[in-house]
Every structure is written in C-alpha cells, then in structure tokens.
Wavefront OBJ file of the C-alpha trace (Angstrom):
o trace
v 0.013 0.021 -0.013
v 1.498 3.376 -1.170
v 2.095 6.225 1.539
v -0.726 8.471 0.074
v -3.493 5.504 0.875
v -2.251 4.916 4.072
v -2.783 8.435 5.132
v -6.062 8.454 3.408
v -7.092 5.496 5.325
v -5.557 7.300 8.802
v -7.823 10.357 8.078
v -11.198 8.398 7.533
v -10.389 6.188 10.616
v -9.946 9.372 12.683
v -13.112 11.010 11.510
v -15.041 8.154 11.872
v -13.503 7.260 15.426
v -14.218 10.861 16.480
v -17.837 10.745 15.568
v -18.287 7.410 17.136
v -16.466 8.877 20.511
v -19.085 11.831 20.443
v -22.026 9.522 20.800
v -20.839 7.415 23.661
v -22.531 7.804 27.122
v -20.521 8.321 30.135
v -21.398 4.767 31.152
v -19.947 3.434 27.677
v -16.716 5.806 27.847
v -16.212 4.148 31.407
v -16.496 0.646 30.058
v -13.317 -1.390 30.255
v -11.609 -1.694 26.796
v -9.712 -4.516 25.479
v -6.558 -2.901 26.325
v -5.515 -3.729 29.890
v -6.690 -1.311 32.536
v -7.819 1.196 30.182
v -11.422 2.373 29.911
v -13.109 3.324 26.456
v -12.127 6.875 27.176
v -8.685 6.140 27.798
v -8.401 4.534 24.564
v -10.032 7.484 22.833
v -7.363 9.920 24.718
v -4.439 7.490 23.770
v -5.385 8.054 19.777
v -4.480 11.594 20.100
v -0.927 11.184 21.426
v 0.351 10.077 18.212
v 0.994 13.898 17.803
v 2.954 14.170 20.889
v 6.117 16.259 19.834
v 9.626 14.393 19.863
v 10.531 16.576 22.571
v 7.784 15.743 24.896
v 8.301 11.897 23.978
v 11.730 11.922 24.925
v 10.906 13.607 28.351
v 8.154 10.991 28.917
v 10.562 8.058 27.909
v 13.125 9.259 30.251
v 10.773 9.823 32.934
v 9.587 6.192 32.618
v 13.083 4.677 32.530
v 12.238 4.009 28.717
v 9.712 1.380 29.623
v 7.307 2.119 26.702
v 4.513 0.039 27.330
v 4.428 1.632 30.840
v 4.792 5.090 29.372
v 2.203 4.511 26.787
v -0.295 3.249 29.395
v 0.338 5.861 32.226
v 0.261 8.872 29.768
v -3.353 7.745 28.959
v -4.428 7.273 32.289
v -3.213 10.694 33.615
v -4.530 12.519 30.838
v -7.617 14.275 31.746
v -8.467 15.172 28.262
v -12.509 14.475 27.810
v -13.966 12.450 25.182
v -15.508 15.384 23.449
v -11.922 16.891 23.583
v -10.493 13.788 22.180
v -12.646 13.673 19.359
v -12.224 17.330 18.323
v -8.411 16.601 18.488
v -8.759 13.574 16.067
v -10.615 15.641 13.708
v -7.900 18.392 13.863
v -5.348 16.015 13.116
v -6.914 14.907 9.742
v -4.529 16.065 6.858
v -1.358 15.836 9.363
v 1.278 13.324 8.264
v 3.018 13.263 11.600
v 3.713 9.870 13.340
v 5.339 9.045 16.693
v 9.194 9.163 16.574
v 10.962 6.024 15.462
v 7.754 4.563 13.811
v 6.300 4.678 9.987
v 2.952 5.816 9.032
v 1.948 2.132 9.587
v 1.746 2.710 13.236
v -1.114 5.428 13.250
v -3.029 3.273 10.722
v -2.532 0.047 13.070
v -3.289 2.321 15.953
v -6.504 3.357 14.511
v -7.814 -0.039 13.171
v -6.933 -1.950 16.655
v -8.008 0.805 18.902
v -11.226 0.917 17.171
v -11.858 -2.575 18.026
v -10.757 -1.983 21.614
v -13.560 0.572 21.944
v -16.242 -1.153 19.922
v -16.308 -4.770 20.986
v -16.635 -4.163 24.784
v -19.618 -2.139 23.586
v -20.933 -4.871 21.177
v -20.771 -2.310 18.342
v -19.620 -4.056 15.058
v -17.053 -2.256 13.456
v -15.534 -3.212 10.063
v -11.998 -2.753 8.835
v -11.335 -1.652 5.341
v -9.872 -4.922 3.782
v -6.924 -3.482 2.061
v -5.836 -1.319 5.296
v -6.363 -4.614 7.451
v -4.617 -6.493 4.979
v -1.481 -4.388 5.216
v -1.527 -3.751 8.986
v -1.643 -7.899 9.089
v 1.329 -7.965 6.918
v 3.119 -5.360 9.183
v 2.303 -7.104 12.167
v 3.602 -10.302 10.798
v 6.885 -9.003 9.552
v 7.572 -6.878 12.603
v 8.729 -8.033 16.198
v 8.473 -5.717 19.138
v 5.930 -5.286 20.723
v 3.534 -7.883 19.238
v 5.875 -10.533 17.863
v 3.040 -12.178 15.906
v 5.224 -14.476 13.711
v 6.848 -15.943 16.940
v 3.430 -16.524 19.062
v 1.621 -17.879 15.969
v 4.749 -20.208 14.931
v 3.250 -23.431 12.984
v 0.309 -21.971 11.812
v -0.799 -20.690 8.572
v -3.382 -17.936 8.399
v -5.683 -17.529 5.308
v -7.963 -14.606 5.265
v -11.481 -15.572 3.997
v -12.030 -12.005 2.703
v -8.730 -10.750 1.186
v -5.840 -12.245 -0.571
v -3.821 -12.331 2.689
v -1.683 -15.577 3.746
v 1.035 -16.062 5.782
v 2.924 -18.815 7.916
v 3.399 -22.633 7.533
v 1.777 -25.168 9.630
v -2.043 -26.048 10.738
v -4.252 -23.788 8.556
v -6.647 -21.137 10.096
v -8.885 -19.232 7.888
v -10.772 -16.458 9.359
v -11.770 -12.843 8.405
v -9.190 -10.220 8.278
v -10.342 -8.312 10.821
v -9.865 -11.504 13.254
v -6.361 -12.060 12.386
v -5.324 -8.389 12.448
v -6.983 -8.571 16.293
v -5.132 -11.895 16.797
v -1.686 -10.542 15.527
v -2.188 -7.525 17.599
v -2.750 -9.400 20.795
v -6.310 -9.308 21.252
v -6.578 -12.863 21.287
v -9.731 -13.125 23.634
v -11.715 -11.042 21.137
v -10.350 -12.206 18.012
v -12.889 -14.744 16.128
v -9.840 -17.225 15.371
v -8.211 -19.878 17.941
v -5.429 -18.460 19.896
v -2.348 -20.018 20.180
v -1.273 -22.037 23.532
v 1.242 -20.061 24.951
l 1 2 3 4 5 6 7 8 9 10 11 12 13 14 15 16 17 18 19 20 21 22 23 24 25 26 27 28 29 30 31 32 33 34 35 36 37 38 39 40 41 42 43 44 45 46 47 48 49 50 51 52 53 54 55 56 57 58 59 60 61 62 63 64 65 66 67 68 69 70 71 72 73 74 75 76 77 78 79 80 81 82 83 84 85 86 87 88 89 90 91 92 93 94 95 96 97 98 99 100 101 102 103 104 105 106 107 108 109 110 111 112 113 114 115 116 117 118 119 120 121 122 123 124 125 126 127 128 129 130 131 132 133 134 135 136 137 138 139 140 141 142 143 144 145 146 147 148 149 150 151 152 153 154 155 156 157 158 159 160 161 162 163 164 165 166 167 168 169 170 171 172 173 174 175 176 177 178 179 180 181 182 183 184 185 186 187 188 189 190 191 192 193 194 195 196 197 198 199
C-alpha cells in the first residue's frame, strides 16, 4: 500500500472514530476496553497521543525509564482530556502526516484499526476494517517483532484470510476474516474470532 493511501485511511479512521466517540454515553466511556487497565475513554485519549512532539515523547520516555509500554499506559491514564476534546483533537489531526518518532505511517494506521476494536468490541458495536488497510496491517504485524511478536507467537500455523488475499505462515491452516487476523496478531486473542495459540 502506498503512503498516500495509508494516510487517506488514517484520516478516514480518525473522522469515523471522532464521530463514534461523541455518541458514547458516560457509562460507555467508563467501560473497560480490550486494553488492559484502560477504559474506552482512555483509548480515545491515547489515539490523540500520536501527535505528541518528539521532545515531549523523549521527556516521557526518560521519566518512565524507557519502559515504553508503561509510558504509553500511564500517559493515557494521567491525561484528563475529555472524550469530546479527544474527538475534536482527532478531527484536527486529519490532513497531518505526523507519526510517533521512530515509527512509519503504518503505526497510526494500525493504532486506528486496533484501537477502534478496543473501543467497540466491549460495547457490542460491530466496526468493520477496510480490507486493504487491514491486510496491510496484518502483513506489517507479521513482519515486525516488538511489541506484538505475531510470527513468534503463532509459529506452526498458516493464516488465510477468507475475505482478502492475505496468507502467511506454515502449518495448521486457520481461516478467518482479515479483521480477526489483525486482532489476533495485535494481541487481542480473547476477542479475535480465530483460535488463539497456546502459550
């Protein structure tokens, strides 16, 4: 997928998520998300953090001893931005091509697809993924290591998407929609509709 199309998908996802977030009730916003220790509101706020400046990101990394998972989690929990403010920020990010330092544009695309599910699955809202964007994210997750290690965690299995041309791996064949494959590769095994590997 070329860079312009990646950013087009990112912009579309941000607009859709902003519109969704604005419709959620206080009870829905307080619902535990698929992300450990985060509510739906926390996930919404985290989505705005991809525009954190490099200098602020470096300060935060130093503060948390370069434990990036801890840093990301705590920044969302300590950010008191309201859901409506997060939605407005997501809209304001449309058209920007900024992404977190040390990453590629695939990072905000993956964030928008995965975190969209982190928000909607616990709320029993069916949110589709564009097949081409989801396929690109599945390939990205399979080919990269940290933090998901999808290839290592799913060794001995071959994944074949039933609704796109995606297929990777060797071994036991697992057929599933590309959305479920992305969620499994992204660590959402409890919510993915495919069999999770034994750990």
